[in-house]
PyMOL Python script that loads the backbone (N, CA, C, O; Angstrom):
from pymol import cmd

cmd.read_pdbstr("""\
ATOM      1  N   MET A   1     -22.798 -25.115  15.009  1.00  0.00           N
ATOM      2  CA  MET A   1     -22.213 -23.859  15.408  1.00  0.00           C
ATOM      3  C   MET A   1     -20.768 -23.744  14.911  1.00  0.00           C
ATOM      4  O   MET A   1     -20.324 -22.670  14.504  1.00  0.00           O
ATOM      5  N   HIS A   2     -20.040 -24.873  14.950  1.00  0.00           N
ATOM      6  CA  HIS A   2     -18.663 -24.848  14.458  1.00  0.00           C
ATOM      7  C   HIS A   2     -18.620 -24.559  12.963  1.00  0.00           C
ATOM      8  O   HIS A   2     -17.673 -23.947  12.468  1.00  0.00           O
ATOM      9  N   PHE A   3     -19.643 -24.999  12.253  1.00  0.00           N
ATOM     10  CA  PHE A   3     -19.719 -24.712  10.817  1.00  0.00           C
ATOM     11  C   PHE A   3     -19.803 -23.212  10.575  1.00  0.00           C
ATOM     12  O   PHE A   3     -19.148 -22.686   9.675  1.00  0.00           O
ATOM     13  N   LEU A   4     -20.612 -22.520  11.378  1.00  0.00           N
ATOM     14  CA  LEU A   4     -20.739 -21.069  11.230  1.00  0.00           C
ATOM     15  C   LEU A   4     -19.438 -20.355  11.592  1.00  0.00           C
ATOM     16  O   LEU A   4     -19.056 -19.389  10.931  1.00  0.00           O
ATOM     17  N   PHE A   5     -18.755 -20.828  12.640  1.00  0.00           N
ATOM     18  CA  PHE A   5     -17.455 -20.250  12.984  1.00  0.00           C
ATOM     19  C   PHE A   5     -16.457 -20.459  11.847  1.00  0.00           C
ATOM     20  O   PHE A   5     -15.664 -19.571  11.534  1.00  0.00           O
ATOM     21  N   GLY A   6     -16.506 -21.632  11.239  1.00  0.00           N
ATOM     22  CA  GLY A   6     -15.612 -21.920  10.120  1.00  0.00           C
ATOM     23  C   GLY A   6     -15.865 -21.002   8.944  1.00  0.00           C
ATOM     24  O   GLY A   6     -14.924 -20.487   8.341  1.00  0.00           O
ATOM     25  N   ILE A   7     -17.126 -20.793   8.612  1.00  0.00           N
ATOM     26  CA  ILE A   7     -17.466 -19.891   7.511  1.00  0.00           C
ATOM     27  C   ILE A   7     -17.043 -18.467   7.845  1.00  0.00           C
ATOM     28  O   ILE A   7     -16.520 -17.754   6.989  1.00  0.00           O
ATOM     29  N   LEU A   8     -17.266 -18.058   9.081  1.00  0.00           N
ATOM     30  CA  LEU A   8     -16.885 -16.711   9.503  1.00  0.00           C
ATOM     31  C   LEU A   8     -15.370 -16.513   9.422  1.00  0.00           C
ATOM     32  O   LEU A   8     -14.904 -15.494   8.912  1.00  0.00           O
ATOM     33  N   ILE A   9     -14.609 -17.474   9.917  1.00  0.00           N
ATOM     34  CA  ILE A   9     -13.148 -17.386   9.858  1.00  0.00           C
ATOM     35  C   ILE A   9     -12.677 -17.340   8.413  1.00  0.00           C
ATOM     36  O   ILE A   9     -11.844 -16.509   8.055  1.00  0.00           O
ATOM     37  N   PHE A  10     -13.209 -18.235   7.582  1.00  0.00           N
ATOM     38  CA  PHE A  10     -12.807 -18.283   6.174  1.00  0.00           C
ATOM     39  C   PHE A  10     -13.090 -16.956   5.486  1.00  0.00           C
ATOM     40  O   PHE A  10     -12.242 -16.440   4.758  1.00  0.00           O
ATOM     41  N   THR A  11     -14.273 -16.404   5.710  1.00  0.00           N
ATOM     42  CA  THR A  11     -14.663 -15.151   5.057  1.00  0.00           C
ATOM     43  C   THR A  11     -13.796 -13.988   5.509  1.00  0.00           C
ATOM     44  O   THR A  11     -13.328 -13.202   4.685  1.00  0.00           O
ATOM     45  N   ILE A  12     -13.581 -13.877   6.808  1.00  0.00           N
ATOM     46  CA  ILE A  12     -12.787 -12.763   7.330  1.00  0.00           C
ATOM     47  C   ILE A  12     -11.351 -12.836   6.824  1.00  0.00           C
ATOM     48  O   ILE A  12     -10.788 -11.825   6.407  1.00  0.00           O
ATOM     49  N   VAL A  13     -10.761 -14.017   6.859  1.00  0.00           N
ATOM     50  CA  VAL A  13      -9.373 -14.156   6.409  1.00  0.00           C
ATOM     51  C   VAL A  13      -9.263 -13.921   4.906  1.00  0.00           C
ATOM     52  O   VAL A  13      -8.307 -13.294   4.448  1.00  0.00           O
ATOM     53  N   ALA A  14     -10.229 -14.415   4.134  1.00  0.00           N
ATOM     54  CA  ALA A  14     -10.182 -14.207   2.682  1.00  0.00           C
ATOM     55  C   ALA A  14     -10.292 -12.730   2.331  1.00  0.00           C
ATOM     56  O   ALA A  14      -9.529 -12.235   1.501  1.00  0.00           O
ATOM     57  N   VAL A  15     -11.217 -12.030   2.942  1.00  0.00           N
ATOM     58  CA  VAL A  15     -11.404 -10.601   2.639  1.00  0.00           C
ATOM     59  C   VAL A  15     -10.216  -9.783   3.139  1.00  0.00           C
ATOM     60  O   VAL A  15      -9.709  -8.920   2.423  1.00  0.00           O
ATOM     61  N   ALA A  16      -9.775 -10.055   4.363  1.00  0.00           N
ATOM     62  CA  ALA A  16      -8.632  -9.313   4.907  1.00  0.00           C
ATOM     63  C   ALA A  16      -7.367  -9.601   4.103  1.00  0.00           C
ATOM     64  O   ALA A  16      -6.594  -8.690   3.808  1.00  0.00           O
ATOM     65  N   GLY A  17      -7.159 -10.860   3.754  1.00  0.00           N
ATOM     66  CA  GLY A  17      -5.993 -11.211   2.938  1.00  0.00           C
ATOM     67  C   GLY A  17      -6.034 -10.552   1.578  1.00  0.00           C
ATOM     68  O   GLY A  17      -5.006 -10.103   1.072  1.00  0.00           O
ATOM     69  N   TYR A  18      -7.204 -10.489   0.985  1.00  0.00           N
ATOM     70  CA  TYR A  18      -7.357  -9.841  -0.322  1.00  0.00           C
ATOM     71  C   TYR A  18      -6.975  -8.367  -0.240  1.00  0.00           C
ATOM     72  O   TYR A  18      -6.180  -7.886  -1.047  1.00  0.00           O
ATOM     73  N   PHE A  19      -7.534  -7.650   0.728  1.00  0.00           N
ATOM     74  CA  PHE A  19      -7.247  -6.221   0.829  1.00  0.00           C
ATOM     75  C   PHE A  19      -5.796  -5.955   1.234  1.00  0.00           C
ATOM     76  O   PHE A  19      -5.188  -4.990   0.771  1.00  0.00           O
ATOM     77  N   PHE A  20      -5.243  -6.808   2.093  1.00  0.00           N
ATOM     78  CA  PHE A  20      -3.841  -6.653   2.476  1.00  0.00           C
ATOM     79  C   PHE A  20      -2.931  -6.850   1.269  1.00  0.00           C
ATOM     80  O   PHE A  20      -2.034  -6.043   1.026  1.00  0.00           O
ATOM     81  N   LEU A  21      -3.164  -7.925   0.511  1.00  0.00           N
ATOM     82  CA  LEU A  21      -2.343  -8.176  -0.667  1.00  0.00           C
ATOM     83  C   LEU A  21      -2.550  -7.112  -1.735  1.00  0.00           C
ATOM     84  O   LEU A  21      -1.606  -6.737  -2.430  1.00  0.00           O
ATOM     85  N   LEU A  22      -3.763  -6.628  -1.868  1.00  0.00           N
ATOM     86  CA  LEU A  22      -4.050  -5.583  -2.845  1.00  0.00           C
ATOM     87  C   LEU A  22      -3.303  -4.298  -2.506  1.00  0.00           C
ATOM     88  O   LEU A  22      -2.826  -3.600  -3.400  1.00  0.00           O
ATOM     89  N   ALA A  23      -3.201  -3.989  -1.228  1.00  0.00           N
ATOM     90  CA  ALA A  23      -2.564  -2.744  -0.809  1.00  0.00           C
ATOM     91  C   ALA A  23      -1.037  -2.824  -0.838  1.00  0.00           C
ATOM     92  O   ALA A  23      -0.376  -1.833  -1.150  1.00  0.00           O
ATOM     93  N   PHE A  24      -0.473  -3.978  -0.521  1.00  0.00           N
ATOM     94  CA  PHE A  24       0.971  -4.048  -0.306  1.00  0.00           C
ATOM     95  C   PHE A  24       1.745  -4.857  -1.338  1.00  0.00           C
ATOM     96  O   PHE A  24       2.958  -5.011  -1.198  1.00  0.00           O
ATOM     97  N   THR A  25       1.086  -5.381  -2.370  1.00  0.00           N
ATOM     98  CA  THR A  25       1.801  -6.121  -3.410  1.00  0.00           C
ATOM     99  C   THR A  25       1.422  -5.569  -4.772  1.00  0.00           C
ATOM    100  O   THR A  25       0.440  -4.840  -4.916  1.00  0.00           O
ATOM    101  N   SER A  26       2.210  -5.928  -5.756  1.00  0.00           N
ATOM    102  CA  SER A  26       1.914  -5.496  -7.120  1.00  0.00           C
ATOM    103  C   SER A  26       1.560  -6.685  -8.006  1.00  0.00           C
ATOM    104  O   SER A  26       1.789  -6.653  -9.215  1.00  0.00           O
ATOM    105  N   PHE A  27       1.004  -7.730  -7.406  1.00  0.00           N
ATOM    106  CA  PHE A  27       0.597  -8.904  -8.175  1.00  0.00           C
ATOM    107  C   PHE A  27      -0.640  -8.594  -9.002  1.00  0.00           C
ATOM    108  O   PHE A  27      -1.329  -7.601  -8.769  1.00  0.00           O
ATOM    109  N   ALA A  28      -0.907  -9.456  -9.966  1.00  0.00           N
ATOM    110  CA  ALA A  28      -2.133  -9.333 -10.751  1.00  0.00           C
ATOM    111  C   ALA A  28      -3.332  -9.667  -9.863  1.00  0.00           C
ATOM    112  O   ALA A  28      -3.197 -10.336  -8.839  1.00  0.00           O
ATOM    113  N   GLU A  29      -4.486  -9.197 -10.271  1.00  0.00           N
ATOM    114  CA  GLU A  29      -5.714  -9.400  -9.491  1.00  0.00           C
ATOM    115  C   GLU A  29      -5.995 -10.889  -9.264  1.00  0.00           C
ATOM    116  O   GLU A  29      -6.393 -11.288  -8.170  1.00  0.00           O
ATOM    117  N   THR A  30      -5.788 -11.701 -10.291  1.00  0.00           N
ATOM    118  CA  THR A  30      -6.040 -13.141 -10.167  1.00  0.00           C
ATOM    119  C   THR A  30      -5.114 -13.769  -9.130  1.00  0.00           C
ATOM    120  O   THR A  30      -5.550 -14.596  -8.329  1.00  0.00           O
ATOM    121  N   ALA A  31      -3.856 -13.386  -9.140  1.00  0.00           N
ATOM    122  CA  ALA A  31      -2.903 -13.928  -8.169  1.00  0.00           C
ATOM    123  C   ALA A  31      -3.277 -13.518  -6.752  1.00  0.00           C
ATOM    124  O   ALA A  31      -3.134 -14.307  -5.818  1.00  0.00           O
ATOM    125  N   ILE A  32      -3.749 -12.301  -6.588  1.00  0.00           N
ATOM    126  CA  ILE A  32      -4.153 -11.828  -5.263  1.00  0.00           C
ATOM    127  C   ILE A  32      -5.342 -12.632  -4.747  1.00  0.00           C
ATOM    128  O   ILE A  32      -5.371 -13.016  -3.578  1.00  0.00           O
ATOM    129  N   VAL A  33      -6.311 -12.884  -5.603  1.00  0.00           N
ATOM    130  CA  VAL A  33      -7.485 -13.669  -5.200  1.00  0.00           C
ATOM    131  C   VAL A  33      -7.068 -15.086  -4.828  1.00  0.00           C
ATOM    132  O   VAL A  33      -7.525 -15.620  -3.817  1.00  0.00           O
ATOM    133  N   ILE A  34      -6.210 -15.696  -5.630  1.00  0.00           N
ATOM    134  CA  ILE A  34      -5.760 -17.060  -5.344  1.00  0.00           C
ATOM    135  C   ILE A  34      -4.990 -17.110  -4.028  1.00  0.00           C
ATOM    136  O   ILE A  34      -5.221 -18.004  -3.214  1.00  0.00           O
ATOM    137  N   LEU A  35      -4.086 -16.170  -3.809  1.00  0.00           N
ATOM    138  CA  LEU A  35      -3.330 -16.146  -2.554  1.00  0.00           C
ATOM    139  C   LEU A  35      -4.233 -15.900  -1.346  1.00  0.00           C
ATOM    140  O   LEU A  35      -4.027 -16.495  -0.289  1.00  0.00           O
ATOM    141  N   ALA A  36      -5.220 -15.038  -1.494  1.00  0.00           N
ATOM    142  CA  ALA A  36      -6.152 -14.789  -0.391  1.00  0.00           C
ATOM    143  C   ALA A  36      -6.952 -16.046  -0.066  1.00  0.00           C
ATOM    144  O   ALA A  36      -7.197 -16.339   1.104  1.00  0.00           O
ATOM    145  N   LEU A  37      -7.359 -16.785  -1.085  1.00  0.00           N
ATOM    146  CA  LEU A  37      -8.087 -18.031  -0.845  1.00  0.00           C
ATOM    147  C   LEU A  37      -7.194 -19.083  -0.199  1.00  0.00           C
ATOM    148  O   LEU A  37      -7.651 -19.834   0.663  1.00  0.00           O
ATOM    149  N   VAL A  38      -5.940 -19.146  -0.599  1.00  0.00           N
ATOM    150  CA  VAL A  38      -5.001 -20.081   0.025  1.00  0.00           C
ATOM    151  C   VAL A  38      -4.821 -19.742   1.505  1.00  0.00           C
ATOM    152  O   VAL A  38      -4.822 -20.635   2.352  1.00  0.00           O
ATOM    153  N   LEU A  39      -4.667 -18.459   1.814  1.00  0.00           N
ATOM    154  CA  LEU A  39      -4.562 -18.049   3.219  1.00  0.00           C
ATOM    155  C   LEU A  39      -5.815 -18.427   4.003  1.00  0.00           C
ATOM    156  O   LEU A  39      -5.726 -18.870   5.148  1.00  0.00           O
ATOM    157  N   ALA A  40      -6.971 -18.253   3.391  1.00  0.00           N
ATOM    158  CA  ALA A  40      -8.223 -18.592   4.066  1.00  0.00           C
ATOM    159  C   ALA A  40      -8.332 -20.096   4.293  1.00  0.00           C
ATOM    160  O   ALA A  40      -8.788 -20.526   5.352  1.00  0.00           O
ATOM    161  N   PHE A  41      -7.922 -20.899   3.317  1.00  0.00           N
ATOM    162  CA  PHE A  41      -7.944 -22.348   3.497  1.00  0.00           C
ATOM    163  C   PHE A  41      -6.984 -22.779   4.602  1.00  0.00           C
ATOM    164  O   PHE A  41      -7.302 -23.677   5.381  1.00  0.00           O
ATOM    165  N   LEU A  42      -5.814 -22.150   4.678  1.00  0.00           N
ATOM    166  CA  LEU A  42      -4.876 -22.467   5.754  1.00  0.00           C
ATOM    167  C   LEU A  42      -5.444 -22.101   7.123  1.00  0.00           C
ATOM    168  O   LEU A  42      -5.278 -22.848   8.088  1.00  0.00           O
ATOM    169  N   ALA A  43      -6.103 -20.970   7.204  1.00  0.00           N
ATOM    170  CA  ALA A  43      -6.722 -20.573   8.473  1.00  0.00           C
ATOM    171  C   ALA A  43      -7.830 -21.549   8.858  1.00  0.00           C
ATOM    172  O   ALA A  43      -7.954 -21.926  10.023  1.00  0.00           O
ATOM    173  N   GLU A  44      -8.620 -21.948   7.893  1.00  0.00           N
ATOM    174  CA  GLU A  44      -9.705 -22.897   8.160  1.00  0.00           C
ATOM    175  C   GLU A  44      -9.143 -24.255   8.582  1.00  0.00           C
ATOM    176  O   GLU A  44      -9.650 -24.873   9.517  1.00  0.00           O
ATOM    177  N   PHE A  45      -8.106 -24.714   7.900  1.00  0.00           N
ATOM    178  CA  PHE A  45      -7.469 -25.983   8.242  1.00  0.00           C
ATOM    179  C   PHE A  45      -6.917 -25.938   9.664  1.00  0.00           C
ATOM    180  O   PHE A  45      -7.076 -26.892  10.426  1.00  0.00           O
ATOM    181  N   THR A  46      -6.271 -24.835  10.017  1.00  0.00           N
ATOM    182  CA  THR A  46      -5.728 -24.675  11.367  1.00  0.00           C
ATOM    183  C   THR A  46      -6.839 -24.692  12.405  1.00  0.00           C
ATOM    184  O   THR A  46      -6.703 -25.322  13.455  1.00  0.00           O
ATOM    185  N   TYR A  47      -7.932 -24.006  12.117  1.00  0.00           N
ATOM    186  CA  TYR A  47      -9.069 -23.999  13.042  1.00  0.00           C
ATOM    187  C   TYR A  47      -9.619 -25.413  13.235  1.00  0.00           C
ATOM    188  O   TYR A  47      -9.915 -25.812  14.361  1.00  0.00           O
ATOM    189  N   MET A  48      -9.756 -26.161  12.162  1.00  0.00           N
ATOM    190  CA  MET A  48     -10.292 -27.521  12.265  1.00  0.00           C
ATOM    191  C   MET A  48      -9.335 -28.440  13.030  1.00  0.00           C
ATOM    192  O   MET A  48      -9.779 -29.296  13.795  1.00  0.00           O
ATOM    193  N   LYS A  49      -8.027 -28.268  12.828  1.00  0.00           N
ATOM    194  CA  LYS A  49      -7.065 -29.089  13.564  1.00  0.00           C
ATOM    195  C   LYS A  49      -7.113 -28.769  15.059  1.00  0.00           C
ATOM    196  O   LYS A  49      -7.080 -29.678  15.887  1.00  0.00           O
ATOM    197  N   ILE A  50      -7.191 -27.493  15.405  1.00  0.00           N
ATOM    198  CA  ILE A  50      -7.261 -27.100  16.813  1.00  0.00           C
ATOM    199  C   ILE A  50      -8.552 -27.614  17.438  1.00  0.00           C
ATOM    200  O   ILE A  50      -8.550 -28.089  18.574  1.00  0.00           O
ATOM    201  N   ARG A  51      -9.647 -27.519  16.704  1.00  0.00           N
ATOM    202  CA  ARG A  51     -10.936 -27.979  17.220  1.00  0.00           C
ATOM    203  C   ARG A  51     -10.931 -29.488  17.425  1.00  0.00           C
ATOM    204  O   ARG A  51     -11.500 -29.981  18.399  1.00  0.00           O
ATOM    205  N   ALA A  52     -10.296 -30.225  16.518  1.00  0.00           N
ATOM    206  CA  ALA A  52     -10.256 -31.681  16.633  1.00  0.00           C
ATOM    207  C   ALA A  52      -9.372 -32.121  17.803  1.00  0.00           C
ATOM    208  O   ALA A  52      -9.662 -33.120  18.461  1.00  0.00           O
ATOM    209  N   ASP A  53      -8.309 -31.383  18.057  1.00  0.00           N
ATOM    210  CA  ASP A  53      -7.403 -31.745  19.151  1.00  0.00           C
ATOM    211  C   ASP A  53      -7.970 -31.390  20.521  1.00  0.00           C
ATOM    212  O   ASP A  53      -7.628 -32.024  21.519  1.00  0.00           O
ATOM    213  N   GLY A  54      -8.834 -30.382  20.573  1.00  0.00           N
ATOM    214  CA  GLY A  54      -9.357 -29.915  21.858  1.00  0.00           C
ATOM    215  C   GLY A  54     -10.663 -30.491  22.085  1.00  0.00           C
ATOM    216  O   GLY A  54     -11.284 -30.226  23.115  1.00  0.00           O
TER     217      GLY A  54
END
""", "prot")
cmd.dss("prot")
cmd.show_as("cartoon", "prot")
cmd.util.cbc("prot")
cmd.orient("prot")
């Protein structure tokens, strides 16, 4: 079940980060995708750390 939550969090943050960066920055498309993936990895890492501590 935690795996599904992780995938859900990663997907939501990646898509939301992509659209947010697309709307409010003037970076190239590749940079926006890379930054959105970095944000998603950070969110996933944070979720895993919180889950491991609790």
